C-alpha positions in Angstrom: 73.6 107.7 132.6 77.0 107.6 132.9 79.8 107.6 129.5 82.9 106.3 130.6 85.8 107.7 129.1 87.7 105.5 126.8 91.5 105.8 125.5 91.5 105.8 121.8 94.4 105.1 120.1 94.5 106.1 116.5 96.7 104.5 113.8 98.9 107.7 112.3 98.6 108.0 108.8 101.7 109.1 108.2 104.7 109.5 110.5 106.6 112.5 109.8 110.2 113.1 111.4 110.6 116.8 112.1 114.0 117.5 114.0 116.0 121.0 114.7 117.4 121.7 111.2 114.0 121.3 109.5 112.5 123.7 112.4 115.6 126.2 111.2 115.2 125.7 107.3 111.3 126.1 108.1 111.8 129.0 109.9 114.6 130.8 107.9 113.8 129.6 104.4 116.6 131.0 102.8 117.1 129.7 99.4 114.9 126.6 100.6 112.8 126.9 97.9 114.7 127.0 94.9 116.7 124.4 96.4 113.5 122.1 96.9 112.5 122.9 93.6 115.9 121.8 91.9 116.1 118.9 94.0 112.5 117.5 93.2 112.8 118.0 89.4 116.3 115.9 89.3 114.0 113.2 91.7 111.0 113.0 89.2 113.2 113.1 85.7 112.0 116.9 84.9 114.0 119.9 83.5 112.8 122.0 86.0 110.0 122.4 88.9 108.0 125.2 90.4 106.8 124.7 94.0 103.1 126.1 95.0 101.2 126.3 97.9 98.7 123.8 96.7 99.0 121.1 93.6 95.6 122.6 92.1 97.4 126.4 92.1 100.1 124.3 90.2 97.8 122.9 87.9 95.7 126.5 87.7 99.0 128.2 87.1 100.1 125.4 84.2 96.7 126.0 82.7 97.0 129.7 82.0 100.7 129.5 81.4 99.9 127.5 78.5 97.2 130.2 77.4 94.4 127.9 77.0 90.9 130.0 77.1 87.3 128.5 76.2 89.2 125.1 75.9 88.3 122.0 76.6 90.1 119.7 79.2 89.6 116.3 79.3 89.7 114.9 83.1 89.1 111.1 84.5 85.6 111.2 85.9 87.1 109.8 89.0 89.5 112.5 90.2 89.8 115.3 93.3 87.0 117.7 92.6 89.7 120.8 92.9 90.9 119.4 89.7 87.9 120.4 87.7 87.5 123.7 89.7 91.0 124.6 88.7 90.3 124.0 84.9 87.0 126.1 85.2 88.5 128.8 87.1 91.0 129.1 84.4 88.0 129.6 82.0 88.3 126.5 80.4 85.4 123.6 80.5 86.1 120.4 81.9 85.0 116.9 79.9 84.9 113.8 82.0 85.9 110.8 80.6 84.7 107.3 82.6 87.0 105.3 84.4 88.2 101.7 84.0 86.6 99.9 87.2 90.0 97.1 87.5 92.4 100.7 88.4 90.5 103.6 88.8 92.3 105.4 85.9 91.1 106.9 82.7 89.2 104.4 80.4 91.4 105.0 77.5 88.6 103.0 74.8 86.5 106.2 76.4 89.3 108.9 75.8 89.2 108.7 71.8 85.3 109.7 71.8 85.8 112.6 74.3 88.2 114.3 71.9 87.1 117.2 69.7 88.3 120.4 67.9 88.3 122.4 71.2 90.6 120.1 73.3 93.6 121.1 74.4 94.6 119.1 77.5 94.2 115.6 78.5 95.0 115.1 82.3 96.4 111.5 83.0 95.5 110.6 86.6 97.7 108.0 88.5 95.4 107.5 91.2 96.1 105.5 94.5 99.7 103.9 93.1 97.9 102.9 89.7 99.6 104.0 86.8 97.8 105.4 83.9 99.7 104.5 80.4 100.8 108.1 79.1 102.1 106.4 76.0 98.9 105.1 75.0 97.2 108.6 75.7 99.5 110.1 73.7 99.2 107.3 70.8 95.2 107.9 71.2 95.5 111.6 71.0 97.9 111.9 68.4 97.5 115.8 67.9 100.3 118.0 68.6 97.8 120.8 69.8 96.5 118.9 72.5 99.0 118.7 76.0 98.9 115.8 78.0 99.3 116.5 81.4 100.1 113.8 84.4 98.4 114.2 87.7 101.0 112.8 90.0 99.2 113.3 93.2 98.9 109.8 94.1 102.3 108.2 92.4 105.4 109.5 92.8 108.8 107.6 91.4 110.0 105.1 90.9 108.1 105.1 88.0 107.1 101.5 86.2 109.9 99.7 84.6 108.2 100.2 81.5 109.0 103.6 81.4 111.5 106.4 81.5 109.6 108.6 83.9 107.4 111.7 83.2 105.9 110.8 79.9 103.9 113.8 79.6 104.3 117.6 78.7 104.0 118.5 82.3 103.5 117.0 85.9 101.6 118.0 88.5 102.3 116.6 91.9 100.5 117.1 95.4 102.0 117.2 98.8 99.6 117.3 101.3 99.1 115.0 104.2 97.0 112.2 102.2 99.8 111.8 99.3 102.2 109.2 99.1 105.4 112.1 99.7 104.0 114.4 102.6 105.3 118.1 103.2 102.4 119.2 105.1 101.1 120.7 102.0 101.9 122.2 98.8 102.3 121.1 95.1 
């Protein structure tokens, strides 16, 4: 039996550009992180931003900074598993809400039934470019003790014309290889 070696040409997921100045910035990151954080905050319409090695670390740090402990954090049932892992690692309990099959975002009619006295956060996930209506989530929650967090790993500005940009109390972005904004890794 003989095997022929065939040339397979793959379609690249992303075409990254990396020039000499990028190489210098990567090797000598003097002020690069703080500059990136400042520029990114302006770009997404936030007051400030903090960069982490991974988006999940940023989410974990956000939960810890908010001081939640033994609280419920509501997530859509269809999300990256590391989100639920970060909730557990931060000492809290994930509560899953079904999704809307039309756009894979949280089914907002099911959200009200998932809220409890232990709920301290609702994670609004924009998935595959579909926008989950943060204003509607806030209208459903109607509780200042509950923090609204946006998971923007799959959605970056420009936002829908009907919004003013980030609408939640905090937002988490991911910059990995499979994300709309790719920086190889980071969040």
